C-alpha positions in Angstrom: 166.4 243.0 -30.9 163.0 243.8 -29.9 159.5 243.3 -32.0 155.8 244.3 -31.9 152.7 242.2 -32.8 149.3 244.3 -33.3 146.5 242.4 -32.4 143.0 243.3 -33.4 139.4 241.3 -33.3 138.8 238.8 -36.4 143.1 238.4 -36.5 143.9 234.5 -36.7 147.9 234.6 -37.8 149.1 236.4 -34.6 150.0 233.3 -32.7 151.7 232.0 -35.7 153.5 235.4 -36.2 154.7 235.4 -32.2 155.9 232.3 -32.1 158.0 232.8 -35.1 159.5 236.1 -33.8 160.4 234.2 -30.2 161.4 231.4 -32.0 164.1 233.6 -34.7 165.1 236.7 -31.8 165.0 234.7 -28.8 163.0 237.5 -27.0 159.0 237.5 -26.4 157.5 240.1 -28.9 155.4 242.8 -27.4 151.9 242.5 -28.5 149.7 246.2 -28.9 145.7 245.5 -29.1 143.9 247.8 -31.4 142.7 250.7 -28.9 146.6 251.6 -27.5 147.5 254.8 -28.5 151.5 254.1 -28.4 153.5 251.6 -29.6 156.5 250.7 -27.4 160.1 251.5 -28.5 161.2 248.3 -30.8 162.8 247.4 -34.0 160.3 245.3 -35.7 156.5 246.1 -36.0 154.4 243.5 -37.1 150.9 243.0 -38.7 149.3 239.6 -39.2 147.1 238.0 -41.5 143.9 237.2 -41.0 140.0 238.7 -41.2 140.2 241.9 -39.2 137.0 243.3 -37.9 135.4 240.4 -40.5 136.6 241.7 -43.7 133.7 244.7 -43.5 133.5 247.5 -46.2 136.8 246.3 -47.4 139.8 244.2 -46.2 141.6 245.8 -43.7 139.4 249.2 -43.6 137.8 249.4 -40.3 141.3 248.1 -38.9 143.6 251.1 -40.8 141.0 253.7 -38.9 141.9 252.1 -35.3 144.4 254.0 -32.5 146.9 251.6 -32.4 147.7 252.1 -36.6 147.7 255.5 -36.0 150.7 254.7 -33.6 152.0 252.4 -36.1 152.0 255.1 -38.7 153.7 257.5 -36.1 156.4 255.0 -35.0 157.1 254.1 -39.5 157.5 258.0 -39.7 160.3 257.6 -37.6 162.1 255.2 -40.0 161.1 251.9 -37.5 160.5 248.6 -39.4 157.0 247.8 -40.6 156.2 244.5 -41.7 152.4 243.9 -42.9 151.6 239.9 -43.9 148.1 239.3 -45.5 145.8 240.9 -44.1 148.3 243.5 -42.5 149.6 244.3 -46.2 145.9 244.9 -46.9 145.6 247.1 -43.4 149.2 248.9 -44.3 147.4 249.8 -47.8 144.4 251.2 -46.4 146.2 253.5 -44.1 147.9 254.8 -46.3 151.7 253.8 -45.7 151.5 251.7 -48.6 150.6 252.7 -52.0 147.9 250.2 -54.2 145.3 248.2 -53.1 144.2 244.5 -52.7 141.8 243.4 -54.4 139.2 240.1 -54.8 141.5 236.9 -56.6 140.7 236.5 -60.2 139.4 233.4 -59.4 136.7 234.6 -56.7 137.6 231.7 -54.9 139.7 231.8 -51.5 143.2 230.3 -52.3 145.4 228.3 -49.8 148.7 226.6 -51.0 152.2 227.3 -51.4 153.8 229.4 -54.2 157.1 230.5 -55.2 158.8 233.6 -55.0 161.0 235.8 -56.6 163.3 238.2 -54.8 163.2 241.2 -56.9 165.4 243.4 -54.9 167.4 241.8 -52.6 168.7 245.7 -50.8 166.3 246.3 -48.7 166.2 245.9 -44.5 163.7 243.2 -44.8 165.4 240.7 -48.0 169.3 241.2 -47.6 169.6 237.5 -46.3 168.2 236.1 -50.3 170.6 236.7 -52.8 168.9 238.9 -55.7 166.4 236.8 -57.8 166.4 234.2 -55.4 163.3 231.6 -55.5 161.5 230.5 -52.2 158.8 229.1 -51.8 155.9 230.2 -50.0 152.6 229.3 -48.5 149.5 232.0 -49.0 146.0 232.0 -47.5 143.8 234.6 -49.3 140.5 235.7 -51.1 141.5 239.4 -51.7 145.2 239.2 -52.5 144.9 241.1 -56.0 147.3 243.9 -55.9 146.4 246.4 -58.1 147.5 250.1 -58.4 147.4 252.8 -61.5 149.7 253.0 -64.3 151.8 255.9 -62.3 152.2 254.2 -59.0 153.2 251.2 -60.6 155.5 252.9 -62.6 157.1 254.3 -59.8 157.1 251.3 -57.5 159.2 249.1 -60.8 161.0 251.9 -61.3 162.1 252.9 -57.7 162.5 249.0 -57.2 160.1 249.1 -54.8 158.4 245.6 -55.7 160.3 243.2 -53.2 158.5 240.1 -54.1 157.0 238.5 -57.5 155.4 235.1 -57.6 157.3 233.3 -59.8 157.3 230.4 -61.8 153.2 230.3 -63.0 152.6 230.7 -58.9 150.6 233.8 -59.4 147.4 232.8 -57.3 145.6 236.3 -56.9 146.2 237.6 -60.8 148.3 240.6 -59.3 149.6 242.9 -61.6 152.9 242.6 -62.2 153.0 239.4 -60.5 153.6 241.8 -57.1 153.8 240.2 -53.9 155.4 242.7 -51.9 155.9 245.9 -51.7 157.9 248.3 -49.8 157.7 252.2 -49.2 159.7 255.3 -50.5 161.8 254.8 -47.5 162.3 250.8 -47.3 161.5 250.6 -43.9 157.8 249.2 -44.2 156.8 245.8 -46.2 153.3 244.3 -47.3 153.5 240.7 -48.3 150.5 238.6 -49.2 152.3 235.3 -48.7 152.8 234.1 -45.4 156.7 233.9 -44.1 156.2 233.3 -40.3 154.3 229.8 -41.6 158.3 228.1 -43.3 160.8 229.4 -40.8 161.6 225.7 -39.6 162.0 222.4 -40.5 158.7 221.0 -39.0 157.6 223.6 -41.1 158.2 221.8 -44.2 161.4 224.2 -45.1 162.8 227.6 -43.9 162.5 229.5 -47.0 160.3 232.4 -45.0 163.0 232.9 -42.0 165.3 235.2 -43.7 162.9 237.9 -44.2 162.6 237.9 -40.6 166.0 237.6 -39.8 167.0 240.6 -41.8 164.5 243.0 -40.5 165.6 241.9 -37.1 169.3 242.8 -37.8 170.3 239.3 -37.5 172.1 238.5 -40.3 175.3 240.7 -42.0 174.0 243.6 -44.4 171.5 246.2 -44.2 170.7 247.8 -40.4 167.1 246.7 -39.1 
């Protein structure tokens, strides 16, 4: 299965993501730059974490308006799987591919630690490698991970099972409403996730809890089509 990683000025998790996708898929992911207007035909597009454009204006605001993100939006509209992690989640929200916004952590501090995540919806193309309600470990590293949406949007997300990951066991690191750590769009092919699963995919990382997200999205486990 083929994948692509979006490269943007200021990102610092692109190499981690490329290494994870190479390790799991056995294929070198394609890389696309911010000025590219076309994303090659792939099965999964990933927007990694970091501080795109220095997080000026708002986190992800400038990156969301780059030519490559218009190309990503076109691929998403075609049904291609898109994953945004940390700053990538912020970018997807700013680009209108996901609802809501990521605000400043309630502590007003950068948070870098491991959290627990509950699989709130195991019936998506990104999560079918896990059991419903399963608790996994995952590291976070962010300053603006406090997910917020208006009441109508929250009701829709909850009612339509678009909340895919929740912070569990009191480990919410940022004050996100309803402990939301990750959501999918209505079509189910775009996932935004604040924690970093690419940093927990092999024993040398201290565990493999994050590996299932990529194996599911790349169609490497039985279940929903990627």
